[in-house]
C-alpha positions in Angstrom: 0.1 -0.1 0.0 1.1 3.5 -0.7 -0.1 7.0 -0.4 -1.7 8.5 -3.6 0.9 11.4 -3.9 3.9 9.0 -3.3 2.7 6.5 -5.9 1.9 9.3 -8.4 5.4 10.7 -8.0 7.0 7.2 -8.2 5.2 6.7 -11.5 6.5 10.1 -12.9 2.9 11.5 -13.1 1.4 14.8 -12.4 -1.9 15.6 -10.8 -3.4 16.6 -14.3 -2.7 13.0 -15.7 -4.3 11.5 -12.6 -7.3 13.7 -13.0 -7.6 12.7 -16.8 -7.3 9.0 -15.7 -10.2 9.1 -13.5 -12.0 11.9 -15.3 -12.4 14.4 -12.5 -11.3 18.0 -11.9 -7.7 18.4 -11.2 -8.3 20.3 -8.0 -9.9 17.1 -6.6 -6.7 15.2 -6.8 -5.2 17.7 -4.2 -8.1 16.9 -2.0 -7.3 13.2 -2.3 -3.7 13.6 -1.6 -4.3 15.9 1.5 -6.9 13.6 3.0 -9.6 16.2 2.6 -11.9 13.9 0.6 -12.0 10.3 -0.7 -12.3 9.2 -4.3 -15.5 7.3 -5.2 -15.2 3.5 -5.0 -15.0 3.2 -8.8 -12.1 5.8 -8.8 -10.3 3.9 -6.0 -10.4 0.7 -8.2 -8.9 2.6 -11.3 -6.1 4.0 -9.2 -5.3 0.7 -7.5 -5.1 -1.0 -10.9 -3.0 1.8 -12.3 -0.4 1.6 -9.5 -0.7 -2.1 -9.2 -1.4 -1.9 -5.5 -3.9 -0.6 -3.0 -3.7 3.1 -2.6 -3.7 4.0 1.2 -6.0 6.8 2.4 -6.0 8.3 6.0 -8.1 6.4 8.5 -9.0 8.0 11.7 -11.0 5.2 13.2 -9.7 3.4 16.3 -10.1 -0.3 16.5 -13.1 0.0 18.9 -14.7 2.5 16.4 -14.1 0.1 13.5 -15.7 -2.7 15.6 -18.8 -0.5 16.2 -19.1 0.3 12.5 -18.8 -3.3 11.5 -21.4 -4.4 14.1 -23.8 -1.6 12.9 -23.4 -2.8 9.3 -24.0 -6.4 10.5 -27.3 -5.2 12.1 -28.3 -3.4 9.0 -27.6 -6.5 6.9 -29.9 -8.5 9.1 -32.8 -6.1 8.4 -32.2 -5.0 4.8 -31.0 -6.6 1.6 -27.2 -6.6 1.3 -27.1 -4.5 -2.0 -29.2 -1.9 -0.3 -26.8 -1.7 2.8 -23.7 -1.6 0.6 -25.1 1.3 -1.5 -26.2 3.1 1.6 -22.7 2.7 3.3 -20.8 3.6 0.1 -22.9 6.9 -0.2 -22.6 7.8 3.4 -18.8 7.2 3.5 -18.3 9.2 0.3 -20.6 12.1 1.1 -20.7 12.6 4.9 -18.1 14.1 7.4 -18.9 11.7 10.0 -20.1 8.6 8.3 -19.5 6.3 11.2 -22.0 8.2 13.4 -24.7 8.1 10.7 -24.3 4.3 10.1 -24.3 3.5 13.9 -27.4 5.9 14.4 -29.3 4.4 11.6 -28.6 0.8 13.0 -29.7 1.9 16.4 -33.1 3.5 15.2 -34.0 0.8 12.7 -36.1 -2.1 13.8 -36.8 -5.3 12.2 -40.6 -4.8 12.1 -40.4 -1.2 10.7 -38.4 -1.1 7.4 -38.0 2.5 6.5 -36.0 3.3 3.3 -32.3 3.7 4.0 -31.6 7.4 4.4 -35.2 8.4 5.0 -35.5 12.2 5.4 -35.3 13.3 8.9 -34.1 10.1 10.5 -30.4 10.6 10.1 -29.0 12.3 13.2 -26.2 14.8 12.5 -22.9 14.4 14.3 -22.3 17.0 17.1 -18.5 16.9 16.5 -18.7 18.4 13.1 -20.5 21.4 11.5 -23.1 19.5 9.7 
């Protein structure tokens, strides 16, 4: 595994070439390299294939928090179809500042008898630690 900037420089590529590869705005590459945002899942796969290894992105989750996230995902998988949970998780992790809080909260408020659609308006509690 390697960091995007290191892999890009090792390959002798500039940010413009990477942005053309995954067809996004060049300024977004800087966000990826500075851990301000994450590429889409599709773009991650393209970058992994380009560099022949997994690109490493910053992860701030402690082992306990990772365990809580996985447990919440398991609970959601027990209540909803797997493709729905995967799409929900991917969208939340790509678009939200505190995705772990949203996933854990949703697992806590969902019940097996009531099956509201994932990301039902008003049901997602915002994180108190960020400015959402």
